[in-house]
N, C-alpha and C positions, 0 to 999 in steps of 0.2 A: 544543616544538612542541604546538600545539592539538590537542583530539579534534574530532572533526565529531559535533555535539550532534545537528544535525536534517539530512533529507535531503530536498531538493525535486524532484522529477522530472516533468517534462512528456514524455508517452508518446504513444505513435503507438497510437490504439485508436480502433475505432468508436464505442465508449459510455464510455470514461475518458478525462477531460479531463487530468489528474495526480495526482501521488501523493505526499503528504509522511510521511516516517516518524521519529520522535523516538526515539533511541537508551534516552534516561534512563526513559523510560515504558514502551517495547516498545508503542507504538501508532503506527498505521499511519492515516492519513485519506487517504480515496478522494474524489475529487470528480468527478464524473460531469457528461457534455456535457447533460444533462437540467436541471442546476442544483442537482441535490440531493448532499449530502456524506453519507457514512459515517464512523465511527470505529470501528475494530477493534482489539481489545483482547489482548493477550499473542503476539505477534507477536515473534518471535527474529529477530535479524539475519541470520542462516542462510536465513531463508526471503525476505527482501529481496533477497539477493544472487541467489537463484533466480529471482524475479519478473523481476529486471532482465536475468536472461541469457535469458532466457523469448522464444520467436519471436511470443508472443500472451499479451499482458496480460492479455486478459480470463480464456484459458485456465489462467494459472497464478494469477490470482486465483480463480478456482473450485476449481482443485486445493489451494493451499495455505491461503487464509485463508477462504471462503464457507463451508467446511463443518465450519472447525477451530476460527474464534475468534468469541468474544462480539463485539456490534457493537452502536451505537446509531444513530442519524440524529442530525446535528449541524445 
């Protein structure tokens, strides 16, 4: 059985288009509806689970990612 290396999530959000998480590097790439994309570092897999289970992707990103992770525009 092979392990999942990268997870791509299309989401229902007013400002996020999709998410891509890479397990090996613990990086989350967020694609915004504006066309911008940002990469967030040191995102643990359990945080991705919390985001996926959230009722609001935007709220979850604010709570778990924006205030806690380093980022760069890509």
